mmCIF file as gemmi writes it, N, C-alpha and C atoms, coordinates in Angstrom:
data_model
loop_
_atom_site.group_PDB
_atom_site.id
_atom_site.type_symbol
_atom_site.label_atom_id
_atom_site.label_alt_id
_atom_site.label_comp_id
_atom_site.label_asym_id
_atom_site.label_entity_id
_atom_site.label_seq_id
_atom_site.pdbx_PDB_ins_code
_atom_site.Cartn_x
_atom_site.Cartn_y
_atom_site.Cartn_z
_atom_site.occupancy
_atom_site.B_iso_or_equiv
_atom_site.pdbx_formal_charge
_atom_site.auth_seq_id
_atom_site.auth_asym_id
_atom_site.pdbx_PDB_model_num
ATOM 1 N N . MET Axp A 1 ? 115.129 57.552 128.019 1 0 ? 1 A 1
ATOM 2 C CA . MET Axp A 1 ? 114.213 58.778 127.9 1 0 ? 1 A 1
ATOM 3 C C . MET Axp A 1 ? 114.701 59.732 127.056 1 0 ? 1 A 1
ATOM 4 N N . ASN Axp A 2 ? 115.929 59.863 127.046 1 0 ? 2 A 1
ATOM 5 C CA . ASN Axp A 2 ? 116.663 60.729 126.127 1 0 ? 2 A 1
ATOM 6 C C . ASN Axp A 2 ? 116.383 60.246 124.894 1 0 ? 2 A 1
ATOM 7 N N . ALA Axp A 3 ? 116.483 59.424 124.064 1 0 ? 3 A 1
ATOM 8 C CA . ALA Axp A 3 ? 115.723 58.908 122.597 1 0 ? 3 A 1
ATOM 9 C C . ALA Axp A 3 ? 114.617 59.556 122.75 1 0 ? 3 A 1
ATOM 10 N N . ILE Axp A 4 ? 113.539 59.528 123.469 1 0 ? 4 A 1
ATOM 11 C CA . ILE Axp A 4 ? 112.306 59.916 123.233 1 0 ? 4 A 1
ATOM 12 C C . ILE Axp A 4 ? 112.335 61.414 122.835 1 0 ? 4 A 1
ATOM 13 N N . LEU Axp A 5 ? 113.018 62.063 123.605 1 0 ? 5 A 1
ATOM 14 C CA . LEU Axp A 5 ? 113.169 63.354 123.37 1 0 ? 5 A 1
ATOM 15 C C . LEU Axp A 5 ? 113.723 64.089 122.256 1 0 ? 5 A 1
ATOM 16 N N . MET Axp A 6 ? 114.514 63.315 121.761 1 0 ? 6 A 1
ATOM 17 C CA . MET Axp A 6 ? 115.403 63.716 120.937 1 0 ? 6 A 1
ATOM 18 C C . MET Axp A 6 ? 114.491 63.482 119.583 1 0 ? 6 A 1
ATOM 19 N N . GLU Axp A 7 ? 113.597 62.437 119.632 1 0 ? 7 A 1
ATOM 20 C CA . GLU Axp A 7 ? 112.679 61.849 118.589 1 0 ? 7 A 1
ATOM 21 C C . GLU Axp A 7 ? 111.755 62.852 118.481 1 0 ? 7 A 1
ATOM 22 N N . SER Axp A 8 ? 111.051 63.44 119.581 1 0 ? 8 A 1
ATOM 23 C CA . SER Axp A 8 ? 109.885 64.308 119.398 1 0 ? 8 A 1
ATOM 24 C C . SER Axp A 8 ? 110.556 65.456 118.896 1 0 ? 8 A 1
ATOM 25 N N . ALA Axp A 9 ? 111.592 66.157 119.024 1 0 ? 9 A 1
ATOM 26 C CA . ALA Axp A 9 ? 112.195 67.311 118.704 1 0 ? 9 A 1
ATOM 27 C C . ALA Axp A 9 ? 112.451 67.28 117.408 1 0 ? 9 A 1
ATOM 28 N N . GLY Axp A 10 ? 112.698 66.149 116.737 1 0 ? 10 A 1
ATOM 29 C CA . GLY Axp A 10 ? 113.047 66.145 115.33 1 0 ? 10 A 1
ATOM 30 C C . GLY Axp A 10 ? 111.773 65.919 114.891 1 0 ? 10 A 1
ATOM 31 N N . MET Axp A 11 ? 110.739 65.096 115.222 1 0 ? 11 A 1
ATOM 32 C CA . MET Axp A 11 ? 109.279 65.461 114.811 1 0 ? 11 A 1
ATOM 33 C C . MET Axp A 11 ? 108.708 66.76 114.515 1 0 ? 11 A 1
ATOM 34 N N . SER Axp A 12 ? 109.019 67.608 115.725 1 0 ? 12 A 1
ATOM 35 C CA . SER Axp A 12 ? 108.38 68.955 115.665 1 0 ? 12 A 1
ATOM 36 C C . SER Axp A 12 ? 109.139 69.681 114.415 1 0 ? 12 A 1
ATOM 37 N N . TRP Axp A 13 ? 110.706 69.917 114.512 1 0 ? 13 A 1
ATOM 38 C CA . TRP Axp A 13 ? 111.371 70.264 113.323 1 0 ? 13 A 1
ATOM 39 C C . TRP Axp A 13 ? 110.784 70.267 112.07 1 0 ? 13 A 1
ATOM 40 N N . THR Axp A 14 ? 110.114 68.923 111.641 1 0 ? 14 A 1
ATOM 41 C CA . THR Axp A 14 ? 109.699 68.623 110.423 1 0 ? 14 A 1
ATOM 42 C C . THR Axp A 14 ? 108.258 69.053 110.131 1 0 ? 14 A 1
ATOM 43 N N . ILE Axp A 15 ? 107.578 69.003 111.163 1 0 ? 15 A 1
ATOM 44 C CA . ILE Axp A 15 ? 106.131 69.781 111.173 1 0 ? 15 A 1
ATOM 45 C C . ILE Axp A 15 ? 106.352 71.224 111.078 1 0 ? 15 A 1
ATOM 46 N N . ILE Axp A 16 ? 107.38 71.931 111.549 1 0 ? 16 A 1
ATOM 47 C CA . ILE Axp A 16 ? 107.444 73.294 111.452 1 0 ? 16 A 1
ATOM 48 C C . ILE Axp A 16 ? 108.066 73.586 110.079 1 0 ? 16 A 1
ATOM 49 N N . LEU Axp A 17 ? 109.017 72.754 109.209 1 0 ? 17 A 1
ATOM 50 C CA . LEU Axp A 17 ? 109.324 73.031 108.365 1 0 ? 17 A 1
ATOM 51 C C . LEU Axp A 17 ? 108.407 72.856 106.901 1 0 ? 17 A 1
ATOM 52 N N . VAL Axp A 18 ? 107.199 71.79 107.576 1 0 ? 18 A 1
ATOM 53 C CA . VAL Axp A 18 ? 106.025 71.517 106.592 1 0 ? 18 A 1
ATOM 54 C C . VAL Axp A 18 ? 105.194 72.714 106.51 1 0 ? 18 A 1
ATOM 55 N N . TYR Axp A 19 ? 104.887 73.469 107.466 1 0 ? 19 A 1
ATOM 56 C CA . TYR Axp A 19 ? 104.197 74.604 107.558 1 0 ? 19 A 1
ATOM 57 C C . TYR Axp A 19 ? 104.646 75.579 106.782 1 0 ? 19 A 1
ATOM 58 N N . VAL Axp A 20 ? 105.939 75.588 106.839 1 0 ? 20 A 1
ATOM 59 C CA . VAL Axp A 20 ? 106.825 76.881 106.549 1 0 ? 20 A 1
ATOM 60 C C . VAL Axp A 20 ? 106.627 76.711 105.223 1 0 ? 20 A 1
ATOM 61 N N . VAL Axp A 21 ? 106.762 75.632 104.293 1 0 ? 21 A 1
ATOM 62 C CA . VAL Axp A 21 ? 106.759 75.06 102.997 1 0 ? 21 A 1
ATOM 63 C C . VAL Axp A 21 ? 105.43 75.297 102.641 1 0 ? 21 A 1
ATOM 64 N N . PHE Axp A 22 ? 104.536 74.891 103.19 1 0 ? 22 A 1
ATOM 65 C CA . PHE Axp A 22 ? 103.249 75.229 103.098 1 0 ? 22 A 1
ATOM 66 C C . PHE Axp A 22 ? 102.89 76.922 102.863 1 0 ? 22 A 1
ATOM 67 N N . ILE Axp A 23 ? 103.021 77.907 103.761 1 0 ? 23 A 1
ATOM 68 C CA . ILE Axp A 23 ? 102.654 78.873 103.838 1 0 ? 23 A 1
ATOM 69 C C . ILE Axp A 23 ? 103.389 79.838 102.373 1 0 ? 23 A 1
ATOM 70 N N . VAL Axp A 24 ? 104.609 79.22 102.142 1 0 ? 24 A 1
ATOM 71 C CA . VAL Axp A 24 ? 105.553 80.079 101.084 1 0 ? 24 A 1
ATOM 72 C C . VAL Axp A 24 ? 104.866 79.592 99.663 1 0 ? 24 A 1
ATOM 73 N N . GLY Axp A 25 ? 104.252 78.263 99.627 1 0 ? 25 A 1
ATOM 74 C CA . GLY Axp A 25 ? 103.78 78.001 98.339 1 0 ? 25 A 1
ATOM 75 C C . GLY Axp A 25 ? 102.358 78.546 98.474 1 0 ? 25 A 1
ATOM 76 N N . LEU Axp A 26 ? 101.903 78.895 99.386 1 0 ? 26 A 1
ATOM 77 C CA . LEU Axp A 26 ? 100.349 79.584 99.186 1 0 ? 26 A 1
ATOM 78 C C . LEU Axp A 26 ? 100.408 81.077 98.997 1 0 ? 26 A 1
ATOM 79 N N . PHE Axp A 27 ? 101.669 81.583 99.557 1 0 ? 27 A 1
ATOM 80 C CA . PHE Axp A 27 ? 101.874 83.028 98.988 1 0 ? 27 A 1
ATOM 81 C C . PHE Axp A 27 ? 102.106 83.125 97.34 1 0 ? 27 A 1
ATOM 82 N N . TRP Axp A 28 ? 103.326 82.133 96.847 1 0 ? 28 A 1
ATOM 83 C CA . TRP Axp A 28 ? 103.271 82.152 95.772 1 0 ? 28 A 1
ATOM 84 C C . TRP Axp A 28 ? 102.441 82.021 94.883 1 0 ? 28 A 1
ATOM 85 N N . LEU Axp A 29 ? 101.148 81.31 95.172 1 0 ? 29 A 1
ATOM 86 C CA . LEU Axp A 29 ? 100.404 80.687 94.144 1 0 ? 29 A 1
ATOM 87 C C . LEU Axp A 29 ? 99.356 81.843 94.213 1 0 ? 29 A 1
ATOM 88 N N . MET Axp A 30 ? 99.181 82.543 95.531 1 0 ? 30 A 1
ATOM 89 C CA . MET Axp A 30 ? 98.437 84.101 95.423 1 0 ? 30 A 1
ATOM 90 C C . MET Axp A 30 ? 99.114 84.961 94.794 1 0 ? 30 A 1
ATOM 91 N N . GLY Axp A 31 ? 100.31 84.935 94.343 1 0 ? 31 A 1
ATOM 92 C CA . GLY Axp A 31 ? 100.725 85.938 93.691 1 0 ? 31 A 1
ATOM 93 C C . GLY Axp A 31 ? 100.823 86.218 91.89 1 0 ? 31 A 1
ATOM 94 N N . ARG Axp A 32 ? 100.37 84.641 91.671 1 0 ? 32 A 1
ATOM 95 C CA . ARG Axp A 32 ? 100.593 84.279 90.244 1 0 ? 32 A 1
ATOM 96 C C . ARG Axp A 32 ? 99.394 84.955 89.305 1 0 ? 32 A 1
ATOM 97 N N . PRO Axp A 33 ? 98.488 85.024 89.561 1 0 ? 33 A 1
ATOM 98 C CA . PRO Axp A 33 ? 97.252 86.018 88.676 1 0 ? 33 A 1
ATOM 99 C C . PRO Axp A 33 ? 97.71 87.227 89.091 1 0 ? 33 A 1
ATOM 100 N N . GLN Axp A 34 ? 98.071 87.993 89.831 1 0 ? 34 A 1
ATOM 101 C CA . GLN Axp A 34 ? 98.307 89.25 89.62 1 0 ? 34 A 1
ATOM 102 C C . GLN Axp A 34 ? 99.748 89.685 88.403 1 0 ? 34 A 1
ATOM 103 N N . LYS Axp A 35 ? 100.834 88.547 88.668 1 0 ? 35 A 1
ATOM 104 C CA . LYS Axp A 35 ? 101.775 88.571 87.812 1 0 ? 35 A 1
ATOM 105 C C . LYS Axp A 35 ? 101.256 88.725 86.265 1 0 ? 35 A 1
ATOM 106 N N . LYS Axp A 36 ? 100.314 87.365 86.3 1 0 ? 36 A 1
ATOM 107 C CA . LYS Axp A 36 ? 99.483 87.371 84.804 1 0 ? 36 A 1
ATOM 108 C C . LYS Axp A 36 ? 98.947 88.865 84.418 1 0 ? 36 A 1
ATOM 109 N N . GLU Axp A 37 ? 98.169 89.397 85.236 1 0 ? 37 A 1
ATOM 110 C CA . GLU Axp A 37 ? 97.609 90.426 84.812 1 0 ? 37 A 1
ATOM 111 C C . GLU Axp A 37 ? 98.357 91.554 84.52 1 0 ? 37 A 1
ATOM 112 N N . ARG Axp A 38 ? 99.302 91.892 85.214 1 0 ? 38 A 1
ATOM 113 C CA . ARG Axp A 38 ? 100.382 92.779 85.136 1 0 ? 38 A 1
ATOM 114 C C . ARG Axp A 38 ? 100.955 92.659 83.589 1 0 ? 38 A 1
ATOM 115 N N . LYS Axp A 39 ? 101.621 91.46 83.439 1 0 ? 39 A 1
ATOM 116 C CA . LYS Axp A 39 ? 102.197 91.026 82.093 1 0 ? 39 A 1
ATOM 117 C C . LYS Axp A 39 ? 101.031 91.552 81.046 1 0 ? 39 A 1
ATOM 118 N N . ARG Axp A 40 ? 99.841 91.338 81.181 1 0 ? 40 A 1
ATOM 119 C CA . ARG Axp A 40 ? 98.886 91.025 80.264 1 0 ? 40 A 1
ATOM 120 C C . ARG Axp A 40 ? 98.538 92.74 79.9 1 0 ? 40 A 1
ATOM 121 N N . LEU Axp A 41 ? 98.703 93.604 80.755 1 0 ? 41 A 1
ATOM 122 C CA . LEU Axp A 41 ? 98.562 94.897 80.63 1 0 ? 41 A 1
ATOM 123 C C . LEU Axp A 41 ? 99.682 95.712 80.358 1 0 ? 41 A 1
ATOM 124 N N . GLU Axp A 42 ? 100.909 95.124 80.542 1 0 ? 42 A 1
ATOM 125 C CA . GLU Axp A 42 ? 102.147 95.786 79.913 1 0 ? 42 A 1
ATOM 126 C C . GLU Axp A 42 ? 101.984 95.439 78.512 1 0 ? 42 A 1
ATOM 127 N N . ALA Axp A 43 ? 101.758 94.334 77.907 1 0 ? 43 A 1
ATOM 128 C CA . ALA Axp A 43 ? 101.507 93.996 76.623 1 0 ? 43 A 1
ATOM 129 C C . ALA Axp A 43 ? 100.409 94.741 75.884 1 0 ? 43 A 1
ATOM 130 N N . LEU Axp A 44 ? 99.182 95.181 76.426 1 0 ? 44 A 1
ATOM 131 C CA . LEU Axp A 44 ? 98.371 95.595 75.982 1 0 ? 44 A 1
ATOM 132 C C . LEU Axp A 44 ? 99.013 97.517 75.689 1 0 ? 44 A 1
ATOM 133 N N . LEU Axp A 45 ? 99.717 97.938 76.675 1 0 ? 45 A 1
ATOM 134 C CA . LEU Axp A 45 ? 100.073 99.251 76.868 1 0 ? 45 A 1
ATOM 135 C C . LEU Axp A 45 ? 101.284 99.542 75.802 1 0 ? 45 A 1
ATOM 136 N N . ALA Axp A 46 ? 102.079 98.184 75.409 1 0 ? 46 A 1
ATOM 137 C CA . ALA Axp A 46 ? 102.879 98.582 74.653 1 0 ? 46 A 1
ATOM 138 C C . ALA Axp A 46 ? 102.797 98.444 72.894 1 0 ? 46 A 1
ATOM 139 N N . THR Axp A 47 ? 101.546 98.187 72.944 1 0 ? 47 A 1
ATOM 140 C CA . THR Axp A 47 ? 100.773 97.934 71.602 1 0 ? 47 A 1
ATOM 141 C C . THR Axp A 47 ? 99.878 99.081 71.422 1 0 ? 47 A 1
ATOM 142 N N . LEU Axp A 48 ? 99.802 99.908 72.345 1 0 ? 48 A 1
ATOM 143 C CA . LEU Axp A 48 ? 98.892 101.079 72.363 1 0 ? 48 A 1
ATOM 144 C C . LEU Axp A 48 ? 99.374 102.153 71.287 1 0 ? 48 A 1
ATOM 145 N N . ALA Axp A 49 ? 98.31 102.649 70.257 1 0 ? 49 A 1
ATOM 146 C CA . ALA Axp A 49 ? 98.518 103.453 69.26 1 0 ? 49 A 1
ATOM 147 C C . ALA Axp A 49 ? 97.457 104.519 68.939 1 0 ? 49 A 1
ATOM 148 N N . VAL Axp A 50 ? 97.973 105.734 68.582 1 0 ? 50 A 1
ATOM 149 C CA . VAL Axp A 50 ? 96.874 106.696 68.309 1 0 ? 50 A 1
ATOM 150 C C . VAL Axp A 50 ? 95.631 105.889 67.63 1 0 ? 50 A 1
ATOM 151 N N . GLY Axp A 51 ? 94.31 106.651 68.194 1 0 ? 51 A 1
ATOM 152 C CA . GLY Axp A 51 ? 92.982 106.184 67.364 1 0 ? 51 A 1
ATOM 153 C C . GLY Axp A 51 ? 92.648 105.248 68.246 1 0 ? 51 A 1
ATOM 154 N N . ASP Axp A 52 ? 93.286 104.281 69.266 1 0 ? 52 A 1
ATOM 155 C CA . ASP Axp A 52 ? 92.731 103.44 70.007 1 0 ? 52 A 1
ATOM 156 C C . ASP Axp A 52 ? 91.703 103.563 70.811 1 0 ? 52 A 1
ATOM 157 N N . THR Axp A 53 ? 90.461 102.984 71.28 1 0 ? 53 A 1
ATOM 158 C CA . THR Axp A 53 ? 89.734 102.945 72.191 1 0 ? 53 A 1
ATOM 159 C C . THR Axp A 53 ? 90.259 102.386 73.658 1 0 ? 53 A 1
ATOM 160 N N . ILE Axp A 54 ? 90.195 103.217 74.627 1 0 ? 54 A 1
ATOM 161 C CA . ILE Axp A 54 ? 90.532 102.882 76.201 1 0 ? 54 A 1
ATOM 162 C C . ILE Axp A 54 ? 89.899 103.071 77.224 1 0 ? 54 A 1
ATOM 163 N N . ARG Axp A 55 ? 89.636 102.217 78.333 1 0 ? 55 A 1
ATOM 164 C CA . ARG Axp A 55 ? 88.91 102.58 79.172 1 0 ? 55 A 1
ATOM 165 C C . ARG Axp A 55 ? 89.736 102.57 80.477 1 0 ? 55 A 1
ATOM 166 N N . THR Axp A 56 ? 89.675 103.639 81.133 1 0 ? 56 A 1
ATOM 167 C CA . THR Axp A 56 ? 90.306 104.082 82.66 1 0 ? 56 A 1
ATOM 168 C C . THR Axp A 56 ? 89.988 103.386 83.759 1 0 ? 56 A 1
ATOM 169 N N . THR Axp A 57 ? 91.043 103.535 84.637 1 0 ? 57 A 1
ATOM 170 C CA . THR Axp A 57 ? 90.562 103.067 85.931 1 0 ? 57 A 1
ATOM 171 C C . THR Axp A 57 ? 89.29 103.505 86.649 1 0 ? 57 A 1
ATOM 172 N N . SER Axp A 58 ? 88.946 104.39 86.14 1 0 ? 58 A 1
ATOM 173 C CA . SER Axp A 58 ? 87.59 105.338 86.826 1 0 ? 58 A 1
ATOM 174 C C . SER Axp A 58 ? 86.375 104.971 85.717 1 0 ? 58 A 1
ATOM 175 N N . GLY Axp A 59 ? 86.66 104.023 84.701 1 0 ? 59 A 1
ATOM 176 C CA . GLY Axp A 59 ? 85.405 103.768 84.048 1 0 ? 59 A 1
ATOM 177 C C . GLY Axp A 59 ? 85.162 104.415 83.047 1 0 ? 59 A 1
ATOM 178 N N . PHE Axp A 60 ? 85.939 105.576 82.776 1 0 ? 60 A 1
ATOM 179 C CA . PHE Axp A 60 ? 85.751 106.521 81.233 1 0 ? 60 A 1
ATOM 180 C C . PHE Axp A 60 ? 86.353 105.916 80.204 1 0 ? 60 A 1
ATOM 181 N N . TYR Axp A 61 ? 85.64 105.854 79.281 1 0 ? 61 A 1
ATOM 182 C CA . TYR Axp A 61 ? 85.807 105.501 77.542 1 0 ? 61 A 1
ATOM 183 C C . TYR Axp A 61 ? 86.56 106.6 76.735 1 0 ? 61 A 1
ATOM 184 N N . GLY Axp A 62 ? 87.79 106.721 76.38 1 0 ? 62 A 1
ATOM 185 C CA . GLY Axp A 62 ? 87.678 107.25 75.562 1 0 ? 62 A 1
ATOM 186 C C . GLY Axp A 62 ? 89.049 107.153 74.193 1 0 ? 62 A 1
ATOM 187 N N . VAL Axp A 63 ? 89.391 107.99 73.509 1 0 ? 63 A 1
ATOM 188 C CA . VAL Axp A 63 ? 90.17 107.562 72.062 1 0 ? 63 A 1
ATOM 189 C C . VAL Axp A 63 ? 91.649 108.385 72.197 1 0 ? 63 A 1
ATOM 190 N N . VAL Axp A 64 ? 92.667 107.717 72.266 1 0 ? 64 A 1
ATOM 191 C CA . VAL Axp A 64 ? 94.042 108.364 72.528 1 0 ? 64 A 1
ATOM 192 C C . VAL Axp A 64 ? 94.203 109.248 71.267 1 0 ? 64 A 1
ATOM 193 N N . ILE Axp A 65 ? 94.87 110.307 71.585 1 0 ? 65 A 1
ATOM 194 C CA . ILE Axp A 65 ? 95.119 111.402 70.473 1 0 ? 65 A 1
ATOM 195 C C . ILE Axp A 65 ? 96.592 111.467 70.239 1 0 ? 65 A 1
ATOM 196 N N . ASP Axp A 66 ? 97.471 111.176 71.44 1 0 ? 66 A 1
ATOM 197 C CA . ASP Axp A 66 ? 98.799 111.444 71.521 1 0 ? 66 A 1
ATOM 198 C C . ASP Axp A 66 ? 99.305 110.425 72.395 1 0 ? 66 A 1
ATOM 199 N N . ILE Axp A 67 ? 100.756 109.899 72.091 1 0 ? 67 A 1
ATOM 200 C CA . ILE Axp A 67 ? 101.251 109.369 73.244 1 0 ? 67 A 1
ATOM 201 C C . ILE Axp A 67 ? 102.717 109.898 73.536 1 0 ? 67 A 1
ATOM 202 N N . THR Axp A 68 ? 102.867 109.884 74.525 1 0 ? 68 A 1
ATOM 203 C CA . THR Axp A 68 ? 104.634 109.945 75.111 1 0 ? 68 A 1
ATOM 204 C C . THR Axp A 68 ? 104.974 108.699 75.95 1 0 ? 68 A 1
ATOM 205 N N . ASP Axp A 69 ? 106.496 109.008 76.236 1 0 ? 69 A 1
ATOM 206 C CA . ASP Axp A 69 ? 106.758 107.903 77.355 1 0 ? 69 A 1
ATOM 207 C C . ASP Axp A 69 ? 105.622 107.03 78.243 1 0 ? 69 A 1
ATOM 208 N N . ASP Axp A 70 ? 105.323 108.408 78.865 1 0 ? 70 A 1
ATOM 209 C CA . ASP Axp A 70 ? 104.681 107.7 80.256 1 0 ? 70 A 1
ATOM 210 C C . ASP Axp A 70 ? 103.297 108.3 80.358 1 0 ? 70 A 1
ATOM 211 N N . MET Axp A 71 ? 102.603 109.441 79.409 1 0 ? 71 A 1
ATOM 212 C CA . MET Axp A 71 ? 101.496 109.873 79.141 1 0 ? 71 A 1
ATOM 213 C C . MET Axp A 71 ? 101.099 109.836 78.123 1 0 ? 71 A 1
ATOM 214 N N . VAL Axp A 72 ? 99.434 109.631 78.262 1 0 ? 72 A 1
ATOM 215 C CA . VAL Axp A 72 ? 98.6 109.98 76.828 1 0 ? 72 A 1
ATOM 216 C C . VAL Axp A 72 ? 97.774 110.811 76.841 1 0 ? 72 A 1
ATOM 217 N N . ILE Axp A 73 ? 97.356 111.355 75.843 1 0 ? 73 A 1
ATOM 218 C CA . ILE Axp A 73 ? 96.218 112.574 75.904 1 0 ? 73 A 1
ATOM 219 C C . ILE Axp A 73 ? 94.731 111.688 75.1 1 0 ? 73 A 1
ATOM 220 N N . VAL Axp A 74 ? 93.889 111.934 76.051 1 0 ? 74 A 1
ATOM 221 C CA . VAL Axp A 74 ? 92.895 111.338 75.453 1 0 ? 74 A 1
ATOM 222 C C . VAL Axp A 74 ? 91.475 112.102 75.279 1 0 ? 74 A 1
ATOM 223 N N . GLU Axp A 75 ? 90.731 111.842 74.216 1 0 ? 75 A 1
ATOM 224 C CA . GLU Axp A 75 ? 89.697 112.605 73.867 1 0 ? 75 A 1
ATOM 225 C C . GLU Axp A 75 ? 88.605 112.062 74.632 1 0 ? 75 A 1
ATOM 226 N N . PHE Axp A 76 ? 87.547 112.455 75.245 1 0 ? 76 A 1
ATOM 227 C CA . PHE Axp A 76 ? 86.57 112.168 76 1 0 ? 76 A 1
ATOM 228 C C . PHE Axp A 76 ? 85.113 112.249 75.276 1 0 ? 76 A 1
ATOM 229 N N . GLY Axp A 77 ? 84.217 111.459 75.245 1 0 ? 77 A 1
ATOM 230 C CA . GLY Axp A 77 ? 82.972 112.012 74.425 1 0 ? 77 A 1
ATOM 231 C C . GLY Axp A 77 ? 82.935 112.325 73.095 1 0 ? 77 A 1
ATOM 232 N N . ASN Axp A 78 ? 82.188 113.289 72.693 1 0 ? 78 A 1
ATOM 233 C CA . ASN Axp A 78 ? 81.61 113.822 71.488 1 0 ? 78 A 1
ATOM 234 C C . ASN Axp A 78 ? 82.58 115.174 71.048 1 0 ? 78 A 1
ATOM 235 N N . ASN Axp A 79 ? 82.9 115.565 72.277 1 0 ? 79 A 1
ATOM 236 C CA . ASN Axp A 79 ? 83.357 117.134 72.288 1 0 ? 79 A 1
ATOM 237 C C . ASN Axp A 79 ? 84.709 117.241 71.967 1 0 ? 79 A 1
ATOM 238 N N . LYS Axp A 80 ? 85.26 117.623 70.828 1 0 ? 80 A 1
ATOM 239 C CA . LYS Axp A 80 ? 86.634 117.259 70.504 1 0 ? 80 A 1
ATOM 240 C C . LYS Axp A 80 ? 87.655 118.42 71.395 1 0 ? 80 A 1
ATOM 241 N N . ASN Axp A 81 ? 86.693 119.466 72.427 1 0 ? 81 A 1
ATOM 242 C CA . ASN Axp A 81 ? 87.715 119.984 73.294 1 0 ? 81 A 1
ATOM 243 C C . ASN Axp A 81 ? 88.237 119.404 74.518 1 0 ? 81 A 1
ATOM 244 N N . CYS Axp A 82 ? 87.334 118.356 74.883 1 0 ? 82 A 1
ATOM 245 C CA . CYS Axp A 82 ? 87.668 117.469 76.189 1 0 ? 82 A 1
ATOM 246 C C . CYS Axp A 82 ? 88.685 116.491 75.773 1 0 ? 82 A 1
ATOM 247 N N . ARG Axp A 83 ? 89.988 117.347 75.826 1 0 ? 83 A 1
ATOM 248 C CA . ARG Axp A 83 ? 91.048 116.34 75.699 1 0 ? 83 A 1
ATOM 249 C C . ARG Axp A 83 ? 92.056 116.387 77.016 1 0 ? 83 A 1
ATOM 250 N N . ILE Axp A 84 ? 92.007 115.311 77.773 1 0 ? 84 A 1
ATOM 251 C CA . ILE Axp A 84 ? 92.672 115.149 78.886 1 0 ? 84 A 1
ATOM 252 C C . ILE Axp A 84 ? 94.036 114.39 78.977 1 0 ? 84 A 1
ATOM 253 N N . PRO Axp A 85 ? 95.074 114.998 79.499 1 0 ? 85 A 1
ATOM 254 C CA . PRO Axp A 85 ? 96.199 114.383 79.689 1 0 ? 85 A 1
ATOM 255 C C . PRO Axp A 85 ? 96.154 113.066 80.927 1 0 ? 85 A 1
ATOM 256 N N . MET Axp A 86 ? 97.078 112.294 80.602 1 0 ? 86 A 1
ATOM 257 C CA . MET Axp A 86 ? 96.692 111.095 81.763 1 0 ? 86 A 1
ATOM 258 C C . MET Axp A 86 ? 97.764 110.208 81.632 1 0 ? 86 A 1
ATOM 259 N N . ASP Axp A 87 ? 97.907 109.989 82.882 1 0 ? 87 A 1
ATOM 260 C CA . ASP Axp A 87 ? 99.153 108.834 83.097 1 0 ? 87 A 1
ATOM 261 C C . ASP Axp A 87 ? 98.996 107.266 82.272 1 0 ? 87 A 1
ATOM 262 N N . LYS Axp A 88 ? 99.93 106.605 81.761 1 0 ? 88 A 1
ATOM 263 C CA . LYS Axp A 88 ? 99.12 105.35 81.288 1 0 ? 88 A 1
ATOM 264 C C . LYS Axp A 88 ? 98.965 103.988 82.118 1 0 ? 88 A 1
ATOM 265 N N . ALA Axp A 89 ? 99.578 104.444 83.162 1 0 ? 89 A 1
ATOM 266 C CA . ALA Axp A 89 ? 98.76 103.364 84.258 1 0 ? 89 A 1
ATOM 267 C C . ALA Axp A 89 ? 97.1 103.509 84.582 1 0 ? 89 A 1
ATOM 268 N N . ALA Axp A 90 ? 96.681 104.541 84.319 1 0 ? 90 A 1
ATOM 269 C CA . ALA Axp A 90 ? 95.533 104.52 84.5 1 0 ? 90 A 1
ATOM 270 C C . ALA Axp A 90 ? 94.824 103.925 83.467 1 0 ? 90 A 1
ATOM 271 N N . ILE Axp A 91 ? 95.743 103.492 82.333 1 0 ? 91 A 1
ATOM 272 C CA . ILE Axp A 91 ? 94.531 102.418 81.448 1 0 ? 91 A 1
ATOM 273 C C . ILE Axp A 91 ? 94.268 101.075 82.043 1 0 ? 91 A 1
ATOM 274 N N . VAL Axp A 92 ? 93.194 100.708 81.75 1 0 ? 92 A 1
ATOM 275 C CA . VAL Axp A 92 ? 92.597 99.516 82.289 1 0 ? 92 A 1
ATOM 276 C C . VAL Axp A 92 ? 92.487 98.51 81.218 1 0 ? 92 A 1
ATOM 277 N N . ASP Axp A 93 ? 91.893 99.04 79.978 1 0 ? 93 A 1
ATOM 278 C CA . ASP Axp A 93 ? 92.013 97.896 78.562 1 0 ? 93 A 1
ATOM 279 C C . ASP Axp A 93 ? 91.781 98.651 77.311 1 0 ? 93 A 1
ATOM 280 N N . VAL Axp A 94 ? 92.343 98.388 76.34 1 0 ? 94 A 1
ATOM 281 C CA . VAL Axp A 94 ? 92.405 98.773 75.082 1 0 ? 94 A 1
ATOM 282 C C . VAL Axp A 94 ? 91.83 98.085 74.031 1 0 ? 94 A 1
ATOM 283 N N . GLU Axp A 95 ? 91.204 98.788 73.158 1 0 ? 95 A 1
ATOM 284 C CA . GLU Axp A 95 ? 90.399 98.138 72.068 1 0 ? 95 A 1
ATOM 285 C C . GLU Axp A 95 ? 90.836 98.979 70.756 1 0 ? 95 A 1
ATOM 286 N N . LYS Axp A 96 ? 91.152 98.07 70.02 1 0 ? 96 A 1
ATOM 287 C CA . LYS Axp A 96 ? 91.806 98.532 68.451 1 0 ? 96 A 1
ATOM 288 C C . LYS Axp A 96 ? 90.861 99.1 67.708 1 0 ? 96 A 1
ATOM 289 N N . PRO Axp A 97 ? 90.796 100.096 66.937 1 0 ? 97 A 1
ATOM 290 C CA . PRO Axp A 97 ? 89.988 100.287 66.153 1 0 ? 97 A 1
ATOM 291 C C . PRO Axp A 97 ? 89.389 99.028 64.76 1 0 ? 97 A 1
ATOM 292 N N . GLU Axp A 98 ? 88.247 98.788 64.34 1 0 ? 98 A 1
ATOM 293 C CA . GLU Axp A 98 ? 87.737 98.043 63.426 1 0 ? 98 A 1
ATOM 294 C C . GLU Axp A 98 ? 88.55 98.556 62.184 1 0 ? 98 A 1
ATOM 295 N N . GLU Axp A 99 ? 89.211 97.846 61.525 1 0 ? 99 A 1
ATOM 296 C CA . GLU Axp A 99 ? 89.313 98.224 59.929 1 0 ? 99 A 1
ATOM 297 C C . GLU Axp A 99 ? 88.526 97.535 59.13 1 0 ? 99 A 1
ATOM 298 N N . GLU Axp A 100 ? 88.268 98.342 58.199 1 0 ? 100 A 1
ATOM 299 C CA . GLU Axp A 100 ? 87.086 97.949 57.001 1 0 ? 100 A 1
ATOM 300 C C . GLU Axp A 100 ? 88.03 97.568 55.922 1 0 ? 100 A 1
């Protein structure tokens, strides 16, 4: 009888270990797309230059006028007086101007 209890206790630890490995693997797989997107965005921001067209998190499109370490000045619309300083983290997409 003692051998049966020892065998079932070993089996339950194996099952718990399998569940833990499964859950950790699931969380790891769920984090991968976020890491890839963050790396893509960091690469875009590293190549950001004056004159690039950007899209912000709020959906506004504008043209980069000036760049500092963590801020950019963006011109929105056709009005040359509408220049807004904003954080680089608010940039979602960058489009390079077409060269002719």
